[in-house]
PQR file with spaces between the fields and no chain letter, atoms N, CA, C, O and H, PARSE charges and radii, in Angstrom:
ATOM       1  N    UNK     1      -5.194   -6.719  -41.531 -0.4000 1.5000
ATOM       2  CA   UNK     1      -6.549   -7.350  -41.148 -0.0000 2.0000
ATOM       3  C    UNK     1      -7.622   -6.754  -41.952  0.5500 1.7000
ATOM       4  O    UNK     1      -8.559   -7.449  -42.343 -0.5500 1.4000
ATOM       5  N    UNK     2      -7.529   -5.428  -42.236 -0.4000 1.5000
ATOM       6  CA   UNK     2      -8.528   -4.731  -43.005 -0.0000 2.0000
ATOM       7  C    UNK     2      -8.662   -5.222  -44.476  0.5500 1.7000
ATOM       8  O    UNK     2      -9.740   -5.347  -45.055 -0.5500 1.4000
ATOM       9  H    UNK     2      -6.767   -4.863  -41.919  0.4000 1.0000
ATOM      10  N    UNK     3      -7.517   -5.468  -44.976 -0.4000 1.5000
ATOM      11  CA   UNK     3      -7.329   -6.013  -46.371 -0.0000 2.0000
ATOM      12  C    UNK     3      -8.000   -7.355  -46.433  0.5500 1.7000
ATOM      13  O    UNK     3      -8.775   -7.595  -47.359 -0.5500 1.4000
ATOM      14  H    UNK     3      -6.641   -5.366  -44.505  0.4000 1.0000
ATOM      15  N    UNK     4      -7.733   -8.293  -45.446 -0.4000 1.5000
ATOM      16  CA   UNK     4      -8.273   -9.577  -45.514 -0.0000 2.0000
ATOM      17  C    UNK     4      -9.859   -9.520  -45.327  0.5500 1.7000
ATOM      18  O    UNK     4     -10.561  -10.364  -45.883 -0.5500 1.4000
ATOM      19  H    UNK     4      -7.104   -8.098  -44.694  0.4000 1.0000
ATOM      20  N    UNK     5     -10.360   -8.609  -44.611 -0.4000 1.5000
ATOM      21  CA   UNK     5     -11.827   -8.366  -44.499 -0.0000 2.0000
ATOM      22  C    UNK     5     -12.433   -7.936  -45.706  0.5500 1.7000
ATOM      23  O    UNK     5     -13.539   -8.360  -46.041 -0.5500 1.4000
ATOM      24  H    UNK     5      -9.790   -7.923  -44.158  0.4000 1.0000
ATOM      25  N    UNK     6     -11.725   -7.048  -46.446 -0.4000 1.5000
ATOM      26  CA   UNK     6     -12.177   -6.592  -47.745 -0.0000 2.0000
ATOM      27  C    UNK     6     -12.248   -7.664  -48.832  0.5500 1.7000
ATOM      28  O    UNK     6     -13.131   -7.669  -49.689 -0.5500 1.4000
ATOM      29  H    UNK     6     -10.826   -6.705  -46.174  0.4000 1.0000
ATOM      30  N    UNK     7     -11.313   -8.531  -48.756 -0.4000 1.5000
ATOM      31  CA   UNK     7     -11.147   -9.614  -49.779 -0.0000 2.0000
ATOM      32  C    UNK     7     -12.353  -10.589  -49.479  0.5500 1.7000
ATOM      33  O    UNK     7     -13.043  -11.022  -50.403 -0.5500 1.4000
ATOM      34  H    UNK     7     -10.596   -8.526  -48.059  0.4000 1.0000
ATOM      35  N    UNK     8     -12.587  -10.921  -48.157 -0.4000 1.5000
ATOM      36  CA   UNK     8     -13.641  -11.803  -47.859 -0.0000 2.0000
ATOM      37  C    UNK     8     -15.018  -11.246  -48.265  0.5500 1.7000
ATOM      38  O    UNK     8     -15.870  -11.946  -48.811 -0.5500 1.4000
ATOM      39  H    UNK     8     -12.026  -10.569  -47.407  0.4000 1.0000
ATOM      40  N    UNK     9     -15.189   -9.909  -47.958 -0.4000 1.5000
ATOM      41  CA   UNK     9     -16.512   -9.278  -48.343 -0.0000 2.0000
ATOM      42  C    UNK     9     -16.609   -9.308  -49.954  0.5500 1.7000
ATOM      43  O    UNK     9     -17.702   -9.518  -50.480 -0.5500 1.4000
ATOM      44  H    UNK     9     -14.497   -9.340  -47.514  0.4000 1.0000
ATOM      45  N    UNK    10     -15.567   -9.117  -50.650 -0.4000 1.5000
ATOM      46  CA   UNK    10     -15.661   -9.129  -52.132 -0.0000 2.0000
ATOM      47  C    UNK    10     -15.979  -10.565  -52.629  0.5500 1.7000
ATOM      48  O    UNK    10     -16.754  -10.721  -53.573 -0.5500 1.4000
ATOM      49  H    UNK    10     -14.679   -8.947  -50.223  0.4000 1.0000
ATOM      50  N    UNK    11     -15.438  -11.528  -52.060 -0.4000 1.5000
ATOM      51  CA   UNK    11     -15.761  -12.867  -52.421 -0.0000 2.0000
ATOM      52  C    UNK    11     -17.232  -13.240  -52.082  0.5500 1.7000
ATOM      53  O    UNK    11     -17.912  -13.893  -52.873 -0.5500 1.4000
ATOM      54  H    UNK    11     -14.808  -11.402  -51.293  0.4000 1.0000
ATOM      55  N    UNK    12     -17.666  -12.838  -50.974 -0.4000 1.5000
ATOM      56  CA   UNK    12     -19.075  -13.113  -50.631 -0.0000 2.0000
ATOM      57  C    UNK    12     -20.016  -12.315  -51.521  0.5500 1.7000
ATOM      58  O    UNK    12     -21.080  -12.824  -51.875 -0.5500 1.4000
ATOM      59  H    UNK    12     -17.113  -12.308  -50.331  0.4000 1.0000
ATOM      60  N    UNK    13     -19.677  -11.102  -51.895 -0.4000 1.5000
ATOM      61  CA   UNK    13     -20.530  -10.290  -52.810 -0.0000 2.0000
ATOM      62  C    UNK    13     -20.510  -11.006  -54.205  0.5500 1.7000
ATOM      63  O    UNK    13     -21.561  -11.081  -54.841 -0.5500 1.4000
ATOM      64  H    UNK    13     -18.813  -10.688  -51.608  0.4000 1.0000
ATOM      65  N    UNK    14     -19.371  -11.523  -54.689 -0.4000 1.5000
ATOM      66  CA   UNK    14     -19.386  -12.142  -55.956 -0.0000 2.0000
ATOM      67  C    UNK    14     -20.160  -13.351  -56.009  0.5500 1.7000
ATOM      68  O    UNK    14     -20.824  -13.610  -57.012 -0.5500 1.4000
ATOM      69  H    UNK    14     -18.517  -11.462  -54.172  0.4000 1.0000
ATOM      70  N    UNK    15     -20.126  -14.151  -54.959 -0.4000 1.5000
ATOM      71  CA   UNK    15     -20.932  -15.343  -54.888 -0.0000 2.0000
ATOM      72  C    UNK    15     -22.427  -15.002  -54.814  0.5500 1.7000
ATOM      73  O    UNK    15     -23.244  -15.680  -55.436 -0.5500 1.4000
ATOM      74  H    UNK    15     -19.587  -13.941  -54.144  0.4000 1.0000
ATOM      75  N    UNK    16     -22.766  -14.019  -54.104 -0.4000 1.5000
ATOM      76  CA   UNK    16     -24.194  -13.501  -53.986 -0.0000 2.0000
ATOM      77  C    UNK    16     -24.675  -13.022  -55.381  0.5500 1.7000
ATOM      78  O    UNK    16     -25.800  -13.305  -55.792 -0.5500 1.4000
ATOM      79  H    UNK    16     -22.101  -13.469  -53.599  0.4000 1.0000
ATOM      80  N    UNK    17     -23.843  -12.332  -56.050 -0.4000 1.5000
ATOM      81  CA   UNK    17     -24.351  -11.857  -57.415 -0.0000 2.0000
ATOM      82  C    UNK    17     -24.467  -12.997  -58.380  0.5500 1.7000
ATOM      83  O    UNK    17     -25.406  -13.026  -59.175 -0.5500 1.4000
ATOM      84  H    UNK    17     -22.929  -12.102  -55.716  0.4000 1.0000
ATOM      85  N    UNK    18     -23.559  -13.933  -58.349 -0.4000 1.5000
ATOM      86  CA   UNK    18     -23.714  -15.087  -59.141 -0.0000 2.0000
ATOM      87  C    UNK    18     -24.900  -15.933  -58.795  0.5500 1.7000
ATOM      88  O    UNK    18     -25.596  -16.440  -59.674 -0.5500 1.4000
ATOM      89  H    UNK    18     -22.796  -13.909  -57.703  0.4000 1.0000
ATOM      90  N    UNK    19     -25.126  -16.081  -57.548 -0.4000 1.5000
ATOM      91  CA   UNK    19     -26.410  -16.888  -57.113 -0.0000 2.0000
ATOM      92  C    UNK    19     -27.642  -16.212  -57.678  0.5500 1.7000
ATOM      93  O    UNK    19     -28.519  -16.840  -58.271 -0.5500 1.4000
ATOM      94  H    UNK    19     -24.560  -15.669  -56.834  0.4000 1.0000
ATOM      95  N    UNK    20     -27.672  -14.856  -57.463 -0.4000 1.5000
ATOM      96  CA   UNK    20     -28.931  -14.179  -57.897 -0.0000 2.0000
ATOM      97  C    UNK    20     -29.111  -14.187  -59.363  0.5500 1.7000
ATOM      98  O    UNK    20     -30.231  -14.330  -59.854 -0.5500 1.4000
ATOM      99  H    UNK    20     -26.960  -14.346  -56.981  0.4000 1.0000
ATOM     100  N    UNK    21     -28.016  -14.034  -60.098 -0.4000 1.5000
ATOM     101  CA   UNK    21     -28.141  -14.113  -61.644 -0.0000 2.0000
ATOM     102  C    UNK    21     -28.626  -15.508  -62.056  0.5500 1.7000
ATOM     103  O    UNK    21     -29.502  -15.622  -62.913 -0.5500 1.4000
ATOM     104  H    UNK    21     -27.106  -13.918  -59.700  0.4000 1.0000
ATOM     105  N    UNK    22     -28.067  -16.574  -61.456 -0.4000 1.5000
ATOM     106  CA   UNK    22     -28.383  -17.853  -61.974 -0.0000 2.0000
ATOM     107  C    UNK    22     -29.754  -18.305  -61.493  0.5500 1.7000
ATOM     108  O    UNK    22     -30.478  -18.970  -62.234 -0.5500 1.4000
ATOM     109  H    UNK    22     -27.356  -16.481  -60.760  0.4000 1.0000
ATOM     110  N    UNK    23     -30.128  -17.950  -60.251 -0.4000 1.5000
ATOM     111  CA   UNK    23     -31.358  -18.404  -59.679 -0.0000 2.0000
ATOM     112  C    UNK    23     -32.621  -17.569  -60.127  0.5500 1.7000
ATOM     113  O    UNK    23     -33.672  -18.146  -60.408 -0.5500 1.4000
ATOM     114  H    UNK    23     -29.541  -17.409  -59.649  0.4000 1.0000
ATOM     115  N    UNK    24     -32.501  -16.279  -60.182 -0.4000 1.5000
ATOM     116  CA   UNK    24     -33.677  -15.441  -60.316 -0.0000 2.0000
ATOM     117  C    UNK    24     -33.739  -14.703  -61.730  0.5500 1.7000
ATOM     118  O    UNK    24     -34.816  -14.237  -62.099 -0.5500 1.4000
ATOM     119  H    UNK    24     -31.648  -15.810  -59.953  0.4000 1.0000
ATOM     120  N    UNK    25     -32.678  -14.599  -62.470 -0.4000 1.5000
ATOM     121  CA   UNK    25     -32.699  -13.821  -63.680 -0.0000 2.0000
ATOM     122  C    UNK    25     -33.089  -14.679  -64.893  0.5500 1.7000
ATOM     123  O    UNK    25     -32.454  -15.721  -65.058 -0.5500 1.4000
ATOM     124  H    UNK    25     -31.802  -14.977  -62.170  0.4000 1.0000
ATOM     125  N    UNK    26     -34.029  -14.370  -65.730 -0.4000 1.5000
ATOM     126  CA   UNK    26     -34.326  -15.204  -66.854 -0.0000 2.0000
ATOM     127  C    UNK    26     -33.170  -15.190  -67.887  0.5500 1.7000
ATOM     128  O    UNK    26     -32.346  -14.279  -67.961 -0.5500 1.4000
ATOM     129  H    UNK    26     -34.545  -13.524  -65.597  0.4000 1.0000
ATOM     130  N    UNK    27     -33.192  -16.286  -68.674 -0.4000 1.5000
ATOM     131  CA   UNK    27     -32.020  -16.491  -69.621 -0.0000 2.0000
ATOM     132  C    UNK    27     -31.884  -15.220  -70.574  0.5500 1.7000
ATOM     133  O    UNK    27     -30.779  -14.824  -70.946 -0.5500 1.4000
ATOM     134  H    UNK    27     -33.862  -17.026  -68.614  0.4000 1.0000
ATOM     135  N    UNK    28     -33.020  -14.637  -70.926 -0.4000 1.5000
ATOM     136  CA   UNK    28     -32.909  -13.525  -71.877 -0.0000 2.0000
ATOM     137  C    UNK    28     -32.329  -12.229  -71.348  0.5500 1.7000
ATOM     138  O    UNK    28     -31.943  -11.334  -72.099 -0.5500 1.4000
ATOM     139  H    UNK    28     -33.918  -14.959  -70.624  0.4000 1.0000
ATOM     140  N    UNK    29     -32.281  -12.162  -69.994 -0.4000 1.5000
ATOM     141  CA   UNK    29     -31.706  -11.006  -69.421 -0.0000 2.0000
ATOM     142  C    UNK    29     -30.377  -11.170  -68.715  0.5500 1.7000
ATOM     143  O    UNK    29     -29.902  -10.243  -68.059 -0.5500 1.4000
ATOM     144  H    UNK    29     -32.594  -12.889  -69.384  0.4000 1.0000
ATOM     145  N    UNK    30     -29.770  -12.346  -68.843 -0.4000 1.5000
ATOM     146  CA   UNK    30     -28.526  -12.635  -68.291 -0.0000 2.0000
ATOM     147  C    UNK    30     -27.369  -11.836  -68.827  0.5500 1.7000
ATOM     148  O    UNK    30     -26.327  -11.756  -68.178 -0.5500 1.4000
ATOM     149  H    UNK    30     -30.156  -13.099  -69.376  0.4000 1.0000
ATOM     150  N    UNK    31     -27.520  -11.239  -70.000 -0.4000 1.5000
ATOM     151  CA   UNK    31     -26.393  -10.432  -70.583 -0.0000 2.0000
ATOM     152  C    UNK    31     -26.248   -9.097  -69.934  0.5500 1.7000
ATOM     153  O    UNK    31     -25.201   -8.458  -70.042 -0.5500 1.4000
ATOM     154  H    UNK    31     -28.368  -11.304  -70.527  0.4000 1.0000
ATOM     155  N    UNK    32     -27.291   -8.656  -69.255 -0.4000 1.5000
ATOM     156  CA   UNK    32     -27.275   -7.313  -68.592 -0.0000 2.0000
ATOM     157  C    UNK    32     -26.224   -7.357  -67.464  0.5500 1.7000
ATOM     158  O    UNK    32     -25.370   -6.471  -67.465 -0.5500 1.4000
ATOM     159  H    UNK    32     -28.142   -9.175  -69.167  0.4000 1.0000
ATOM     160  N    UNK    33     -26.203   -8.273  -66.532 -0.4000 1.5000
ATOM     161  CA   UNK    33     -25.191   -8.337  -65.482 -0.0000 2.0000
ATOM     162  C    UNK    33     -23.764   -8.486  -66.050  0.5500 1.7000
ATOM     163  O    UNK    33     -22.796   -7.973  -65.491 -0.5500 1.4000
ATOM     164  H    UNK    33     -26.897   -8.994  -66.532  0.4000 1.0000
ATOM     165  N    UNK    34     -23.674   -9.218  -67.198 -0.4000 1.5000
ATOM     166  CA   UNK    34     -22.385   -9.330  -67.812 -0.0000 2.0000
ATOM     167  C    UNK    34     -21.833   -7.982  -68.327  0.5500 1.7000
ATOM     168  O    UNK    34     -20.655   -7.661  -68.172 -0.5500 1.4000
ATOM     169  H    UNK    34     -24.461   -9.635  -67.652  0.4000 1.0000
ATOM     170  N    UNK    35     -22.723   -7.237  -68.928 -0.4000 1.5000
ATOM     171  CA   UNK    35     -22.259   -5.945  -69.403 -0.0000 2.0000
ATOM     172  C    UNK    35     -21.901   -4.993  -68.213  0.5500 1.7000
ATOM     173  O    UNK    35     -20.905   -4.272  -68.268 -0.5500 1.4000
ATOM     174  H    UNK    35     -23.680   -7.498  -69.053  0.4000 1.0000
ATOM     175  N    UNK    36     -22.715   -5.013  -67.169 -0.4000 1.5000
ATOM     176  CA   UNK    36     -22.443   -4.193  -66.010 -0.0000 2.0000
ATOM     177  C    UNK    36     -21.144   -4.546  -65.360  0.5500 1.7000
ATOM     178  O    UNK    36     -20.380   -3.660  -64.974 -0.5500 1.4000
ATOM     179  H    UNK    36     -23.525   -5.598  -67.124  0.4000 1.0000
ATOM     180  N    UNK    37     -20.861   -5.871  -65.224 -0.4000 1.5000
ATOM     181  CA   UNK    37     -19.639   -6.250  -64.625 -0.0000 2.0000
ATOM     182  C    UNK    37     -18.462   -5.969  -65.530  0.5500 1.7000
ATOM     183  O    UNK    37     -17.404   -5.637  -64.996 -0.5500 1.4000
ATOM     184  H    UNK    37     -21.481   -6.590  -65.537  0.4000 1.0000
ATOM     185  N    UNK    38     -18.537   -6.068  -66.868 -0.4000 1.5000
ATOM     186  CA   UNK    38     -17.536   -5.676  -67.737 -0.0000 2.0000
ATOM     187  C    UNK    38     -17.204   -4.197  -67.628  0.5500 1.7000
ATOM     188  O    UNK    38     -16.021   -3.856  -67.646 -0.5500 1.4000
ATOM     189  H    UNK    38     -19.396   -6.338  -67.302  0.4000 1.0000
ATOM     190  N    UNK    39     -18.179   -3.297  -67.514 -0.4000 1.5000
ATOM     191  CA   UNK    39     -17.988   -1.890  -67.392 -0.0000 2.0000
ATOM     192  C    UNK    39     -17.287   -1.613  -66.014  0.5500 1.7000
ATOM     193  O    UNK    39     -16.404   -0.763  -65.904 -0.5500 1.4000
ATOM     194  H    UNK    39     -19.140   -3.575  -67.499  0.4000 1.0000
ATOM     195  N    UNK    40     -17.718   -2.352  -65.015 -0.4000 1.5000
ATOM     196  CA   UNK    40     -17.151   -2.182  -63.639 -0.0000 2.0000
ATOM     197  C    UNK    40     -15.596   -2.626  -63.737  0.5500 1.7000
ATOM     198  O    UNK    40     -14.706   -1.945  -63.227 -0.5500 1.4000
ATOM     199  H    UNK    40     -18.436   -3.043  -65.104  0.4000 1.0000
ATOM     200  N    UNK    41     -15.374   -3.712  -64.371 -0.4000 1.5000
ATOM     201  CA   UNK    41     -13.967   -4.152  -64.413 -0.0000 2.0000
ATOM     202  C    UNK    41     -13.099   -3.180  -65.242  0.5500 1.7000
ATOM     203  O    UNK    41     -11.920   -3.044  -64.917 -0.5500 1.4000
ATOM     204  H    UNK    41     -16.097   -4.265  -64.785  0.4000 1.0000
ATOM     205  N    UNK    42     -13.595   -2.505  -66.277 -0.4000 1.5000
ATOM     206  CA   UNK    42     -12.915   -1.515  -66.991 -0.0000 2.0000
ATOM     207  C    UNK    42     -12.679   -0.290  -66.152  0.5500 1.7000
ATOM     208  O    UNK    42     -11.589    0.281  -66.127 -0.5500 1.4000
ATOM     209  H    UNK    42     -14.553   -2.615  -66.542  0.4000 1.0000
ATOM     210  N    UNK    43     -13.744    0.104  -65.454 -0.4000 1.5000
ATOM     211  CA   UNK    43     -13.599    1.268  -64.532 -0.0000 2.0000
ATOM     212  C    UNK    43     -12.539    1.075  -63.407  0.5500 1.7000
ATOM     213  O    UNK    43     -11.748    1.970  -63.109 -0.5500 1.4000
ATOM     214  H    UNK    43     -14.630   -0.360  -65.474  0.4000 1.0000
ATOM     215  N    UNK    44     -12.565   -0.111  -62.814 -0.4000 1.5000
ATOM     216  CA   UNK    44     -11.647   -0.381  -61.750 -0.0000 2.0000
ATOM     217  C    UNK    44     -10.222   -0.553  -62.433  0.5500 1.7000
ATOM     218  O    UNK    44      -9.244   -0.159  -61.797 -0.5500 1.4000
ATOM     219  H    UNK    44     -13.207   -0.838  -63.056  0.4000 1.0000
ATOM     220  N    UNK    45     -10.067   -1.050  -63.537 -0.4000 1.5000
ATOM     221  CA   UNK    45      -8.793   -1.160  -64.169 -0.0000 2.0000
ATOM     222  C    UNK    45      -8.235    0.174  -64.408  0.5500 1.7000
ATOM     223  O    UNK    45      -7.048    0.381  -64.154 -0.5500 1.4000
ATOM     224  H    UNK    45     -10.862   -1.371  -64.053  0.4000 1.0000
ATOM     225  N    UNK    46      -9.021    1.133  -64.894 -0.4000 1.5000
ATOM     226  CA   UNK    46      -8.568    2.530  -65.097 -0.0000 2.0000
ATOM     227  C    UNK    46      -8.174    3.151  -63.829  0.5500 1.7000
ATOM     228  O    UNK    46      -7.141    3.820  -63.786 -0.5500 1.4000
ATOM     229  H    UNK    46      -9.985    0.965  -65.100  0.4000 1.0000
ATOM     230  N    UNK    47      -8.951    2.976  -62.735 -0.4000 1.5000
ATOM     231  CA   UNK    47      -8.555    3.511  -61.419 -0.0000 2.0000
ATOM     232  C    UNK    47      -7.301    2.976  -60.910  0.5500 1.7000
ATOM     233  O    UNK    47      -6.497    3.727  -60.358 -0.5500 1.4000
ATOM     234  H    UNK    47      -9.790    2.433  -62.770  0.4000 1.0000
ATOM     235  N    UNK    48      -7.066    1.672  -61.063 -0.4000 1.5000
ATOM     236  CA   UNK    48      -5.774    1.081  -60.623 -0.0000 2.0000
ATOM     237  C    UNK    48      -4.630    1.640  -61.431  0.5500 1.7000
ATOM     238  O    UNK    48      -3.604    1.981  -60.843 -0.5500 1.4000
ATOM     239  H    UNK    48      -7.719    1.063  -61.512  0.4000 1.0000
ATOM     240  N    UNK    49      -4.739    1.758  -62.739 -0.4000 1.5000
ATOM     241  CA   UNK    49      -3.768    2.243  -63.541 -0.0000 2.0000
ATOM     242  C    UNK    49      -3.371    3.721  -63.159  0.5500 1.7000
ATOM     243  O    UNK    49      -2.201    4.101  -63.115 -0.5500 1.4000
ATOM     244  H    UNK    49      -5.573    1.481  -63.217  0.4000 1.0000
ATOM     245  N    UNK    50      -4.476    4.523  -62.886 -0.4000 1.5000
ATOM     246  CA   UNK    50      -4.173    5.880  -62.585 -0.0000 2.0000
ATOM     247  C    UNK    50      -3.509    5.944  -61.118  0.5500 1.7000
ATOM     248  O    UNK    50      -2.668    6.799  -60.841 -0.5500 1.4000
ATOM     249  H    UNK    50      -5.426    4.214  -62.922  0.4000 1.0000
ATOM     250  N    UNK    51      -3.927    5.027  -60.253 -0.4000 1.5000
ATOM     251  CA   UNK    51      -3.298    5.012  -58.941 -0.0000 2.0000
ATOM     252  C    UNK    51      -1.857    4.597  -58.942  0.5500 1.7000
ATOM     253  O    UNK    51      -1.066    4.999  -58.088 -0.5500 1.4000
ATOM     254  H    UNK    51      -4.610    4.332  -60.478  0.4000 1.0000
ATOM     255  N    UNK    52      -1.526    3.772  -59.933 -0.4000 1.5000
ATOM     256  CA   UNK    52      -0.076    3.442  -60.056 -0.0000 2.0000
ATOM     257  C    UNK    52       0.765    4.609  -60.686  0.5500 1.7000
ATOM     258  O    UNK    52       1.895    4.924  -60.312 -0.5500 1.4000
ATOM     259  H    UNK    52      -2.168    3.446  -60.627  0.4000 1.0000
ATOM     260  N    UNK    53       0.068    5.189  -61.670 -0.4000 1.5000
ATOM     261  CA   UNK    53       0.778    6.190  -62.489 -0.0000 2.0000
ATOM     262  C    UNK    53       1.023    7.537  -61.736  0.5500 1.7000
ATOM     263  O    UNK    53       1.996    8.245  -61.995 -0.5500 1.4000
ATOM     264  H    UNK    53      -0.850    4.932  -61.973  0.4000 1.0000
ATOM     265  N    UNK    54       0.084    7.859  -60.782 -0.4000 1.5000
ATOM     266  CA   UNK    54       0.151    9.107  -60.130 -0.0000 2.0000
ATOM     267  C    UNK    54       1.466    9.349  -59.432  0.5500 1.7000
ATOM     268  O    UNK    54       2.088   10.383  -59.678 -0.5500 1.4000
ATOM     269  H    UNK    54      -0.707    7.284  -60.571  0.4000 1.0000
ATOM     270  N    UNK    55       1.915    8.483  -58.598 -0.4000 1.5000
ATOM     271  CA   UNK    55       3.232    8.687  -57.913 -0.0000 2.0000
ATOM     272  C    UNK    55       4.373    8.847  -58.911  0.5500 1.7000
ATOM     273  O    UNK    55       5.273    9.661  -58.709 -0.5500 1.4000
ATOM     274  H    UNK    55       1.410    7.643  -58.398  0.4000 1.0000
ATOM     275  N    UNK    56       4.331    8.070  -59.981 -0.4000 1.5000
ATOM     276  CA   UNK    56       5.392    8.159  -61.003 -0.0000 2.0000
ATOM     277  C    UNK    56       5.414    9.527  -61.597  0.5500 1.7000
ATOM     278  O    UNK    56       6.483   10.127  -61.706 -0.5500 1.4000
ATOM     279  H    UNK    56       3.599    7.408  -60.145  0.4000 1.0000
ATOM     280  N    UNK    57       4.233   10.070  -62.004 -0.4000 1.5000
ATOM     281  CA   UNK    57       4.179   11.442  -62.530 -0.0000 2.0000
ATOM     282  C    UNK    57       4.655   12.472  -61.496  0.5500 1.7000
ATOM     283  O    UNK    57       5.325   13.451  -61.825 -0.5500 1.4000
ATOM     284  H    UNK    57       3.365    9.582  -61.916  0.4000 1.0000
ATOM     285  N    UNK    58       4.297   12.225  -60.280 -0.4000 1.5000
ATOM     286  CA   UNK    58       4.644   13.150  -59.230 -0.0000 2.0000
ATOM     287  C    UNK    58       6.150   13.251  -59.022  0.5500 1.7000
ATOM     288  O    UNK    58       6.692   14.335  -58.807 -0.5500 1.4000
ATOM     289  H    UNK    58       3.753   11.429  -60.012  0.4000 1.0000
ATOM     290  N    UNK    59       6.803   12.117  -59.087 -0.4000 1.5000
ATOM     291  CA   UNK    59       8.207   11.980  -58.914 -0.0000 2.0000
ATOM     292  C    UNK    59       8.977   12.679  -60.112  0.5500 1.7000
ATOM     293  O    UNK    59       9.975   13.372  -59.914 -0.5500 1.4000
ATOM     294  H    UNK    59       6.362   11.236  -59.262  0.4000 1.0000
ATOM     295  N    UNK    60       8.446   12.447  -61.360 -0.4000 1.5000
ATOM     296  CA   UNK    60       9.046   13.116  -62.465 -0.0000 2.0000
ATOM     297  C    UNK    60       8.871   14.634  -62.442  0.5500 1.7000
ATOM     298  O    UNK    60       9.766   15.361  -62.873 -0.5500 1.4000
ATOM     299  H    UNK    60       7.636   11.884  -61.521  0.4000 1.0000
ATOM     300  N    UNK    61       7.724   15.126  -61.941 -0.4000 1.5000
ATOM     301  CA   UNK    61       7.504   16.605  -61.868 -0.0000 2.0000
ATOM     302  C    UNK    61       8.412   17.082  -60.754  0.5500 1.7000
ATOM     303  O    UNK    61       8.986   18.159  -60.911 -0.5500 1.4000
ATOM     304  H    UNK    61       6.997   14.535  -61.590  0.4000 1.0000
ATOM     305  N    UNK    62       8.596   16.397  -59.660 -0.4000 1.5000
ATOM     306  CA   UNK    62       9.428   16.817  -58.578 -0.0000 2.0000
ATOM     307  C    UNK    62      10.887   16.904  -59.003  0.5500 1.7000
ATOM     308  O    UNK    62      11.556   17.857  -58.602 -0.5500 1.4000
ATOM     309  H    UNK    62       8.130   15.522  -59.533  0.4000 1.0000
ATOM     310  N    UNK    63      11.429   15.971  -59.791 -0.4000 1.5000
ATOM     311  CA   UNK    63      12.743   16.008  -60.307 -0.0000 2.0000
ATOM     312  C    UNK    63      12.917   17.216  -61.260  0.5500 1.7000
ATOM     313  O    UNK    63      13.937   17.903  -61.206 -0.5500 1.4000
ATOM     314  H    UNK    63      10.886   15.198  -60.118  0.4000 1.0000
ATOM     315  N    UNK    64      11.972   17.456  -62.085 -0.4000 1.5000
ATOM     316  CA   UNK    64      11.990   18.632  -62.958 -0.0000 2.0000
ATOM     317  C    UNK    64      12.053   19.942  -62.160  0.5500 1.7000
ATOM     318  O    UNK    64      12.845   20.830  -62.476 -0.5500 1.4000
ATOM     319  H    UNK    64      11.143   16.898  -62.130  0.4000 1.0000
ATOM     320  N    UNK    65      11.241   20.048  -61.163 -0.4000 1.5000
ATOM     321  CA   UNK    65      11.180   21.301  -60.333 -0.0000 2.0000
ATOM     322  C    UNK    65      12.488   21.546  -59.555  0.5500 1.7000
ATOM     323  O    UNK    65      12.918   22.690  -59.404 -0.5500 1.4000
ATOM     324  H    UNK    65      10.598   19.326  -60.906  0.4000 1.0000
ATOM     325  N    UNK    66      13.116   20.459  -59.062 -0.4000 1.5000
ATOM     326  CA   UNK    66      14.289   20.640  -58.284 -0.0000 2.0000
ATOM     327  C    UNK    66      15.501   20.926  -59.144  0.5500 1.7000
ATOM     328  O    UNK    66      16.452   21.559  -58.686 -0.5500 1.4000
ATOM     329  H    UNK    66      12.766   19.530  -59.185  0.4000 1.0000
ATOM     330  N    UNK    67      15.478   20.450  -60.433 -0.4000 1.5000
ATOM     331  CA   UNK    67      16.600   20.635  -61.333 -0.0000 2.0000
ATOM     332  C    UNK    67      16.601   22.019  -61.864  0.5500 1.7000
ATOM     333  O    UNK    67      17.653   22.484  -62.302 -0.5500 1.4000
ATOM     334  H    UNK    67      14.705   19.935  -60.804  0.4000 1.0000
ATOM     335  N    UNK    68      15.446   22.755  -61.863 -0.4000 1.5000
ATOM     336  CA   UNK    68      15.348   24.056  -62.347 -0.0000 2.0000
ATOM     337  C    UNK    68      15.899   25.020  -61.260  0.5500 1.7000
ATOM     338  O    UNK    68      16.350   26.107  -61.620 -0.5500 1.4000
ATOM     339  H    UNK    68      14.591   22.377  -61.507  0.4000 1.0000
ATOM     340  N    UNK    69      15.885   24.691  -60.010 -0.4000 1.5000
ATOM     341  CA   UNK    69      16.356   25.599  -59.024 -0.0000 2.0000
ATOM     342  C    UNK    69      17.780   25.771  -58.895  0.5500 1.7000
ATOM     343  O    UNK    69      18.234   26.547  -58.055 -0.5500 1.4000
ATOM     344  H    UNK    69      15.518   23.808  -59.718  0.4000 1.0000
């Protein structure tokens, strides 16, 4: 249930950001949110990659440590 709520909040936030950009931001400044969202996407991609790789590295180190004993 918590995951579903997070997804709904993310969708509402994305729609709100899109509405604000289209409605209130002048054409000359619309590149700024694009750059911010691009940087945010890169940051989140790195965090997801690290989150996936962390258990893999832990298991490799665990196997090394137990083989040494």
